[in-house]
C-alpha positions in Angstrom: -12.6 10.2 17.6 -12.2 11.0 14.3 -8.4 10.4 12.8 -6.9 12.0 9.7 -5.3 8.8 7.9 -5.3 11.4 4.7 -2.5 13.2 6.0 0.9 13.3 3.6 3.7 13.3 6.2 7.4 13.4 4.9 9.6 10.5 5.6 12.0 11.1 3.9 15.6 12.2 5.5 14.1 10.2 9.1 16.2 7.2 8.8 13.3 5.8 7.3 14.3 1.7 5.3 11.1 2.6 2.6 12.2 5.7 1.9 15.8 7.2 2.2 16.8 3.4 1.3 15.1 4.0 -2.6 18.4 5.3 -4.1 20.4 2.0 -2.6 17.5 -0.9 -3.4 15.8 0.9 -6.6 18.4 2.6 -7.9 16.4 6.1 -7.7 14.6 8.0 -5.4 11.7 9.6 -7.4 9.7 6.8 -6.7 6.2 6.1 -5.0 7.1 3.8 -2.1 4.9 1.0 -1.9 7.5 -1.9 -1.2 8.5 -2.4 2.5 5.6 -3.4 5.2 5.5 0.0 7.2 2.8 2.3 7.3 2.9 6.4 6.0 0.6 7.5 8.8 1.4 8.9 12.1 1.1 6.6 15.4 -2.1 6.9 17.3 -2.5 10.1 19.6 -2.0 8.3 22.6 0.5 6.7 21.8 2.3 9.5 21.0 1.5 11.4 24.1 2.5 8.0 26.5 5.8 8.7 24.4 6.2 12.1 25.0 5.9 11.4 29.1 8.2 8.4 28.8 10.3 11.0 27.1 10.1 13.7 29.2 11.4 11.7 32.4 14.6 12.1 31.0 16.1 8.3 32.2 16.7 5.0 29.5 18.3 2.8 32.0 17.8 -0.9 31.4 14.4 -2.2 31.8 12.2 -4.2 33.5 8.4 -5.1 32.4 6.1 -4.3 34.7 3.3 -6.8 35.7 0.8 -4.5 34.1 2.9 -4.9 30.8 1.9 -8.8 31.0 -1.5 -8.1 31.7 -2.2 -5.5 29.5 -1.2 -8.4 26.7 -3.2 -11.4 28.4 -6.1 -8.6 28.3 -5.7 -7.6 24.4 -5.3 -11.4 23.1 -8.4 -12.0 25.3 -10.5 -9.2 24.6 -9.6 -9.2 20.7 -9.3 -13.2 20.0 -10.9 -14.5 22.7 -8.1 -16.5 23.8 -6.5 -16.9 27.5 -2.8 -16.9 28.0 -0.9 -16.9 31.3 1.7 -14.2 32.1 4.9 -17.4 32.7 3.9 -18.3 29.1 5.3 -14.5 27.7 8.4 -14.0 26.6 10.2 -10.9 25.5 11.6 -10.5 21.9 12.7 -7.7 19.8 11.3 -9.2 16.8 9.0 -11.4 15.5 11.6 -12.3 13.1 14.3 -12.9 16.4 11.6 -15.1 17.7 11.4 -17.2 14.6 15.7 -17.9 14.4 15.1 -18.1 18.5 13.1 -21.2 17.5 15.0 -22.8 14.7 18.1 -22.3 16.8 16.8 -24.1 19.9 13.8 -26.7 18.7 16.2 -28.3 15.0 19.5 -29.2 14.9 21.5 -28.8 11.8 20.1 -30.3 8.3 16.4 -30.9 10.3 13.9 -30.1 7.7 11.6 -27.4 8.2 8.1 -26.7 6.4 7.3 -23.7 5.0 4.1 -22.4 2.8 5.0 -20.4 -0.5 5.0 -17.7 -1.6 5.9 -16.4 1.9 7.9 -14.0 3.7 11.7 -13.7 2.5 12.6 -14.4 5.9 11.0 -17.7 6.3 13.5 -19.2 4.1 16.3 -17.5 5.6 16.0 -18.6 9.6 16.2 -22.3 7.4 18.9 -21.9 5.0 21.2 -19.1 7.2 21.2 -21.6 10.3 22.3 -25.2 8.0 18.8 -26.2 8.0 17.2 -28.2 5.0 13.9 -26.2 3.1 10.7 -28.4 2.3 8.1 -26.1 1.1 4.2 -26.9 1.0 3.2 -24.0 -1.7 0.2 -22.9 -1.5 -2.4 -23.9 -4.4 -4.5 -21.0 -6.2 -7.9 -21.9 -7.4 -10.5 -18.9 -8.4 -8.3 -16.6 -7.0 -8.1 -17.7 -3.5 -4.9 -19.1 -2.5 -5.4 -22.5 -0.4 -3.8 -25.2 1.6 -2.5 -28.0 -0.8 -3.6 -31.2 1.9 -2.4 -34.0 0.4 0.7 -32.5 0.2 1.1 -31.3 3.3 0.6 -34.7 5.3 3.2 -36.1 2.6 5.5 -33.7 3.8 4.9 -32.9 7.5 6.5 -36.2 8.8 10.0 -35.3 7.2 9.5 -31.8 9.7 11.3 -31.1 12.8 9.2 -27.5 12.5 7.0 -25.8 10.7 6.6 -22.2 10.4 3.2 -20.5 9.6 2.4 -17.0 8.7 -1.2 -16.1 9.9 -2.7 -13.9 8.3 -0.4 -15.0 5.4 2.2 -12.5 4.2 1.8 -11.8 1.0 -1.3 -13.6 -0.5 -3.5 -12.2 3.1 -5.4 -15.7 3.8 -6.9 -15.1 6.7 -6.5 -19.2 8.5 -9.7 -20.6 9.2 -10.3 -22.7 12.4 -10.9 -25.7 10.7 -7.9 -25.4 8.5 -5.5 -24.6 11.2 -7.1 -28.0 13.1 -6.0 -29.7 10.5 -2.5 -28.6 10.4 -2.1 -28.6 14.0 -3.4 -32.3 14.2 -0.9 -33.8 11.7 1.9 -31.6 13.5 0.1 -33.2 16.4 0.3 -36.9 15.1 3.9 -36.3 14.3 5.1 -34.1 17.2 6.5 -31.2 14.5 6.4 -27.9 17.0 4.5 -25.5 15.5 6.1 -21.3 15.0 3.0 -18.9 14.6 4.2 -15.9 13.2 0.9 -13.7 13.8 2.7 -10.2 13.3 -0.6 -9.2 11.3 -3.4 -10.7 13.1 -4.6 -7.3 14.3 -5.1 -6.5 11.0 -8.2 -8.4 9.6 -11.2 -7.2 7.5 -14.6 -7.3 8.7 -15.9 -10.7 6.7 -13.1 -12.5 8.5 -12.5 -13.6 11.3 -8.8 -14.1 12.8 -8.3 -17.5 14.7 -5.0 -17.5 16.5 -3.0 -20.6 16.6 -2.4 -20.4 20.3 -6.1 -20.3 20.6 -6.4 -24.4 19.9 -6.6 -25.7 23.5 -5.7 -29.4 22.4 -2.6 -27.9 20.4 -1.2 -25.4 22.7 1.4 -27.9 23.9 3.0 -27.6 20.4 2.5 -24.0 19.2 4.8 -21.6 20.0 2.9 -18.0 18.9 5.0 -14.4 17.9 2.8 -11.5 17.5 3.5 -7.5 18.3 1.9 -4.0 17.1 4.5 -3.5 14.9 2.1 -3.7 11.8 -0.8 -2.7 13.4 0.4 0.5 15.4 2.9 1.6 13.1 5.4 0.8 15.5 8.4 -1.4 13.7 11.4 0.9 14.8 10.6 0.8 18.3 11.4 -3.3 18.3 8.4 -4.4 20.9 7.1 -8.1 20.1 5.6 -10.9 22.0 5.9 -14.5 22.1 4.0 -16.8 23.7 4.4 -20.1 24.4 2.3 -22.7 26.9 4.8 -25.7 26.7 7.0 -25.3 29.5 10.0 -27.3 27.6 9.4 -25.8 24.8 9.8 -22.0 26.7 13.1 -22.8 28.3 14.3 -23.7 25.0 13.8 -20.7 23.9 13.9 -18.2 26.5 17.4 -19.8 27.6 18.6 -18.6 24.2 17.2 -15.2 24.0 18.7 -14.7 27.8 21.8 -15.5 27.3 21.7 -13.1 23.8 20.3 -10.4 25.8 17.6 -9.8 23.6 14.7 -9.7 26.3 16.0 -5.9 27.3 13.8 -4.3 25.3 13.4 -0.5 24.4 12.2 1.8 26.7 9.5 3.6 24.0 8.6 0.0 22.5 7.4 -1.4 25.9 5.3 1.8 26.8 4.5 2.1 23.4 3.0 -1.8 23.7 1.1 -0.7 26.5 -0.7 2.1 25.7 -1.3 0.2 22.0 -2.9 -3.0 23.8 -4.6 -0.9 26.3 -6.2 2.7 24.9 -5.9 1.6 21.2 -8.7 -0.1 20.1 -10.6 2.7 18.9 -8.0 3.7 16.3 -7.4 0.7 15.4 -11.3 0.4 14.1 -10.6 3.8 12.4 -7.7 2.5 10.8 -9.0 -0.9 9.1 -11.8 0.8 8.0 -9.1 2.8 6.1 -7.5 0.3 5.0 -11.0 -1.7 3.3 -11.7 1.5 1.9 -7.7 1.8 -0.1 -7.8 -2.4 -0.3 -12.1 -2.2 -2.1 -10.1 1.2 -4.3 -7.1 -0.6 -5.2 -9.4 -3.7 -6.9 -12.1 -2.1 -8.8 -9.5 0.3 -9.9 -7.0 -2.9 -11.3 -10.3 -4.8 -12.5 -11.4 -1.3 -14.4 -8.3 -0.3 -15.6 -5.5 -2.5 -15.8 -7.1 -5.9 -17.0 -3.2 -7.0 -17.7 -3.5 -7.5 -13.8 -4.8 -9.2 -11.6 -4.9 -8.9 -7.8 -5.8 -11.3 -5.2 -8.3 -9.9 -2.7 -6.2 -9.8 1.0 -8.4 -11.3 3.9 -6.3 -9.5 6.3 -2.7 -7.9 6.4 -2.4 -4.1 4.2 -0.3 -6.4 1.2 -1.8 -6.2 -2.1 -0.8 -9.1 -4.3 -0.2 -8.6 -8.1 -0.2 -10.8 -10.8 1.7 -9.3 -13.6 2.4 -12.3 -15.8 0.0 -11.3 -18.4 2.5 -8.4 -19.6 4.6 -11.4 -20.4 8.3 -10.3 -18.9 10.8 -12.5 -16.8 11.2 -11.0 -13.4 14.5 -9.0 -13.8 12.0 -7.3 -16.9 9.5 -7.0 -14.6 11.5 -5.1 -11.6 12.8 -2.4 -14.1 9.3 -1.7 -15.8 7.9 -1.1 -12.4 10.8 1.4 -11.2 11.8 2.7 -14.3 9.0 3.2 -16.8 6.1 3.1 -13.7 8.2 5.2 -10.8 6.7 3.0 -8.5 8.6 0.8 -5.6 7.2 -2.6 -5.2 8.3 -5.5 -3.5 9.5 -8.4 -5.7 7.4 -11.3 -5.9 10.5 -13.7 -7.2 11.5 -12.2 -2.9 9.1 -15.1 -1.8 10.1 -17.7 -3.6 9.4 -19.3 -7.1 5.9 -19.3 -6.9 5.8 -15.8 -6.3 7.4 -15.4 -9.8 5.0 -12.9 -11.9 4.2 -11.3 -9.0 4.8 -7.4 -7.2 3.5 -7.2 -3.4 1.8 -3.7 -3.3 2.0 -2.2 0.3 -1.8 0.3 0.4 -1.3 1.4 3.8 -1.0 4.9 2.8 -3.5 7.9 2.3 -6.0 7.7 -0.4 -3.9 10.2 -2.8 -0.4 8.5 -2.4 -2.0 4.7 -4.0 -4.1 6.7 -6.6 -0.7 8.4 -7.7 0.9 4.9 -7.7 -2.2 3.7 -10.0 -1.9 6.6 -12.6 1.7 6.4 -13.2 1.3 2.2 -13.1 -2.0 3.1 -15.9 0.5 5.1 -18.0 3.2 3.2 -18.2 1.1 0.0 -19.2 -0.5 1.9 -21.9 2.8 3.5 -23.2 4.7 0.1 -23.1 1.9 -2.7 -23.6 -1.1 -1.7 -26.1 
């Protein structure tokens, strides 16, 4: 089946964070919006039809997930990623970030140290500091255009930690961690008895030359691991509040799920439940077509920057729909860069400094949009750099 990813959909005035919050966050509305990580594509037709059927039912009371919901999740991860989960390992959370908070609150205490790998998604910092835990970092090393794990530093830091939060695939740098890298980290976590909270929300969005390996698939280390993922990114369902958290270890699972139950975070959204089931049951063909389209955008962006914007460099992502772009050669500090991109280039990118000090000089660009929107953004950026730096 053919899908039209080139269709332009006007998302303004739809209570859309990506567009309707531009004035609040960037000070103006006339921007090409490529900042927050959702997509400008319509959902798969089968999901839209399933949601219409659910809407036509007309009753939206409290939810209870039936066995077919869990069987769908188990089948998806086995079919796509080759690992087997049990139904009683699954708990229902409204999002991956709420799951991160649950893990921090239940598995650590105030002042405990938690390890993350910047530059990394801003909520990783927030779930630590907001809950009065101590942040320790294992910064990734940029070597020949690829971010690598600093193994010696990881071993020094992990022995101090009470929890390790992993991002795989990594946001914003786009690394898809290889099995050997995951085994290295997991072995040290096992040695020092450190649980692993693995955010795998971008797991479905991996390009053909790479292969995703879930931390949950490493059987020797499953007792340490909490895996959280969602169709939010891959099927553009972020507004429906549906995610999955898998915890094989019954002790860890009870701790996390008790708080999840006390706070009534498990009930879910009727449309989110239906959308998740449909995505994971019949969404393979649409997802494969999406990845092919995103791969084309990834290649276009890399080629354009190399040919037309030599002042910039782009980290070529192995997964996600996010490009991590280095603007350091323009010689601006982070505030000046934000002002230049917003008011001269008129593009809304996500400032790199949000991802920690290691993100200074960078911006994150979301290329999950019709190609014509991406081309407009590149034309604006090219013109602004030409007028101001050449």
